[in-house]
ZADRENZA-714059 format. One record per residue (C-alpha): x, z, y; residue in three letters. Coordinates in pm, 1 decimal. Each point is the difference from the previous one (the first is absolute). Layout:
BEGIN
r c1: X; c3: Z; c2: Y; res: ALA
...
//
This chain:
BEGIN
r c1: 13.4; c3: 19.5; c2: 16.3; res: MET
r c1: 139.8; c3: -85.4; c2: 324.0; res: ALA
r c1: 74.6; c3: 259.9; c2: 265.3; res: LYS
r c1: -326.2; c3: 87.1; c2: 209.5; res: ASN
r c1: -242.8; c3: -151.4; c2: -272.7; res: LYS
r c1: -281.9; c3: 153.0; c2: -77.5; res: MET
r c1: -106.2; c3: -128.3; c2: -387.3; res: PRO
r c1: -351.2; c3: -205.7; c2: -13.7; res: PRO
r c1: -217.3; c3: 288.6; c2: -153.9; res: GLU
r c1: 63.4; c3: 240.7; c2: 218.4; res: LEU
r c1: -48.8; c3: -282.7; c2: 293.7; res: LEU
r c1: -340.0; c3: -88.9; c2: -128.3; res: GLU
r c1: 3.0; c3: 384.4; c2: 12.0; res: HIS
r c1: -17.9; c3: 19.7; c2: 364.0; res: PHE
r c1: -197.4; c3: -332.7; c2: 86.3; res: LYS
r c1: -273.9; c3: 155.7; c2: -197.2; res: LYS
r c1: 56.6; c3: 349.0; c2: 162.6; res: LYS
r c1: -10.1; c3: -216.0; c2: 399.0; res: ALA
r c1: -294.0; c3: -145.5; c2: -59.3; res: ALA
r c1: -170.7; c3: 275.8; c2: -197.8; res: LYS
r c1: 66.9; c3: 113.0; c2: 394.7; res: LYS
r c1: -122.0; c3: -224.5; c2: 189.9; res: GLU
r c1: -265.9; c3: -61.4; c2: -145.8; res: GLY
r c1: -61.3; c3: 377.4; c2: 74.5; res: LYS
r c1: -67.0; c3: 171.1; c2: 322.2; res: ASP
r c1: 375.8; c3: 198.4; c2: 37.7; res: VAL
r c1: -30.9; c3: 339.5; c2: 245.7; res: GLU
r c1: 246.3; c3: 26.9; c2: 202.3; res: THR
r c1: 182.5; c3: 357.1; c2: -18.6; res: ASP
r c1: -178.3; c3: 71.7; c2: 340.5; res: GLU
r c1: -381.0; c3: -80.5; c2: -138.5; res: ASN
r c1: 92.8; c3: 169.8; c2: -367.2; res: LYS
r c1: 147.5; c3: 368.1; c2: 213.7; res: LYS
r c1: -274.3; c3: -50.3; c2: 235.0; res: GLU
r c1: -265.2; c3: 0.9; c2: -340.8; res: SER
r c1: 211.8; c3: 245.0; c2: -152.7; res: ASP
r c1: -23.4; c3: 229.7; c2: 280.4; res: ASN
r c1: -398.3; c3: -74.0; c2: -25.5; res: SER
r c1: -29.7; c3: 80.6; c2: -304.7; res: ARG
r c1: 225.0; c3: 322.2; c2: 46.8; res: ARG
r c1: -283.8; c3: 100.4; c2: 267.8; res: LYS
r c1: -292.7; c3: -116.5; c2: -163.3; res: GLU
r c1: 114.2; c3: 239.3; c2: -334.5; res: ALA
r c1: 120.7; c3: 281.0; c2: 209.0; res: VAL
r c1: -387.0; c3: 56.4; c2: 96.7; res: LYS
r c1: -121.3; c3: -61.0; c2: -294.2; res: LYS
r c1: 171.2; c3: 315.4; c2: -95.4; res: ALA
r c1: -70.8; c3: 183.3; c2: 267.3; res: ARG
r c1: -349.4; c3: -35.0; c2: -16.0; res: VAL
r c1: -17.9; c3: 122.8; c2: -389.1; res: LYS
r c1: 223.8; c3: 321.2; c2: 80.6; res: MET
r c1: -275.2; c3: 48.8; c2: 275.0; res: GLU
r c1: -356.1; c3: -3.4; c2: -251.8; res: GLU
r c1: 262.5; c3: 205.0; c2: -257.2; res: LYS
r c1: 98.3; c3: 260.2; c2: 237.6; res: SER
r c1: -405.9; c3: -11.6; c2: 162.5; res: ARG
r c1: -112.5; c3: -17.6; c2: -357.7; res: SER
r c1: 242.3; c3: 313.5; c2: -64.6; res: ASN
r c1: -145.7; c3: 179.4; c2: 258.4; res: ARG
r c1: -339.5; c3: -68.4; c2: -108.6; res: ASP
r c1: 34.8; c3: 216.8; c2: -339.0; res: LYS
r c1: 203.4; c3: 215.3; c2: 162.9; res: GLN
r c1: -315.3; c3: 106.2; c2: 251.2; res: LYS
r c1: -261.3; c3: -39.8; c2: -346.7; res: GLU
r c1: 228.4; c3: 261.7; c2: -151.5; res: ALA
r c1: 58.0; c3: 193.4; c2: 268.4; res: GLY
r c1: -466.9; c3: 42.2; c2: 30.2; res: GLN
r c1: -17.7; c3: -13.6; c2: -390.1; res: GLU
r c1: 192.9; c3: 362.6; c2: 61.4; res: ARG
r c1: -199.9; c3: 152.3; c2: 259.4; res: SER
//
């Protein structure tokens, strides 16, 4: 094999890979970071809501248990 030449199988593989990328809408790094940040923010919001609901239900259970004892 000559210097700086790629085997034909490997060259074909990369050509196919490049063709797939052209067909798809490739995200830029900037867009990807923004989408990742928005997903994280949404996940944090959902987790916060779940935690608040859980703490609220625990407080309600404690109040009910306190009223039953009285």
